[in-house]
C-alpha positions as CSV (number, residue, x, y, z in Angstrom):
1,M,-19.0,14.7,-0.1
2,K,-18.1,11.7,2.0
3,V,-18.3,9.4,-1.1
4,K,-16.0,11.6,-3.0
5,N,-13.4,11.5,-0.2
6,N,-13.7,7.8,0.0
7,Q,-13.2,7.5,-3.8
8,N,-10.1,9.8,-3.5
9,I,-8.6,7.6,-0.8
10,Q,-9.3,4.4,-2.9
11,N,-7.6,6.1,-5.8
12,I,-4.5,6.9,-3.7
13,Y,-4.3,3.3,-2.8
14,K,-4.7,2.2,-6.4
15,Q,-2.0,4.6,-7.5
16,A,0.3,3.4,-4.8
17,Q,-0.2,-0.2,-6.0
18,R,0.4,0.8,-9.7
19,F,3.6,2.6,-8.7
20,A,4.7,-0.4,-6.7
21,D,4.1,-2.6,-9.8
22,V,6.2,-0.2,-11.9
23,T,9.0,-0.3,-9.4
24,K,8.9,-4.1,-9.3
25,S,8.9,-4.3,-13.1
26,F,12.1,-2.2,-13.1
27,I,13.7,-4.6,-10.6
28,I,12.7,-7.6,-12.7
29,S,14.1,-6.1,-15.9
30,G,17.4,-5.3,-14.1
31,N,16.9,-1.5,-14.3
32,I,17.9,-0.9,-10.8
33,R,18.6,2.8,-11.3
34,R,15.0,3.5,-12.3
35,A,13.7,1.3,-9.5
36,I,15.7,3.3,-7.0
37,R,14.5,6.5,-8.6
38,C,10.9,5.3,-8.1
39,M,11.7,4.7,-4.5
40,Q,13.2,8.2,-4.2
41,V,10.0,9.7,-5.7
42,T,7.9,7.7,-3.3
43,E,10.1,8.8,-0.4
44,N,9.5,12.4,-1.4
45,L,5.7,11.8,-1.6
46,F,5.8,10.1,1.8
47,T,7.7,12.9,3.6
48,K,5.6,15.7,2.0
49,G,2.2,14.0,1.7
50,N,-0.8,14.1,4.0
51,I,-1.8,11.2,6.3
52,E,-3.8,9.4,3.6
53,I,-0.8,9.5,1.2
54,Q,1.6,8.3,3.9
55,N,-0.8,5.4,4.8
56,A,-1.1,4.4,1.2
57,I,2.6,4.4,0.7
58,S,3.3,2.5,3.9
59,N,0.5,0.0,3.6
60,V,0.5,-0.6,-0.1
61,Y,3.8,0.5,-1.7
62,V,6.2,-0.5,1.0
63,F,4.5,-3.7,1.7
64,S,4.2,-4.7,-1.9
65,V,7.8,-3.8,-2.9
66,S,9.4,-5.2,0.2
67,S,7.5,-8.5,0.0
68,F,8.6,-8.8,-3.7
69,M,12.2,-7.9,-2.7
70,E,12.3,-10.5,0.1
71,I,11.0,-13.2,-2.2
72,H,13.7,-12.4,-4.8
73,H,16.4,-12.0,-2.1
74,C,17.1,-8.3,-2.7
75,S,18.6,-6.3,0.2
76,I,16.0,-3.8,1.3
77,R,18.6,-1.8,3.1
78,N,20.5,-1.1,-0.2
79,F,17.4,0.1,-2.0
80,F,14.9,1.8,0.3
81,P,15.5,5.4,1.2
82,K,15.5,6.1,5.0
83,N,11.8,6.8,5.6
84,L,10.6,3.9,3.5
85,Q,13.1,1.7,5.2
86,N,11.8,2.8,8.6
87,E,8.2,2.0,7.5
88,Y,9.4,-1.4,6.4
89,Y,11.0,-2.1,9.8
90,K,7.8,-0.9,11.6
91,Q,5.8,-3.5,9.5
92,V,8.3,-6.3,10.3
93,N,8.4,-5.5,14.0
94,T,4.6,-5.2,14.2
95,S,4.0,-8.5,12.5
96,G,6.3,-10.3,14.9
97,I,8.5,-11.8,12.2
């Protein structure tokens, strides 16, 4: 049973990364509406998900997308919904940047 749970958690992290990649591809292609929609879906999953889902979204999705947005000089405040924005600020404050 423990192996199955570990595999499920790994799958959640992989899915979060794939969704982050999709979001970033929308930003690259200039399809901002779809990128924002992805972020809204992620926000919904974050607020309704269990702790594993919340951790995957925070540690993988938010980190990946926000890093990409910073490199490309996108305003995070204009894109991230409230809870994802809060997770981003927690990461920045924790890192000491």
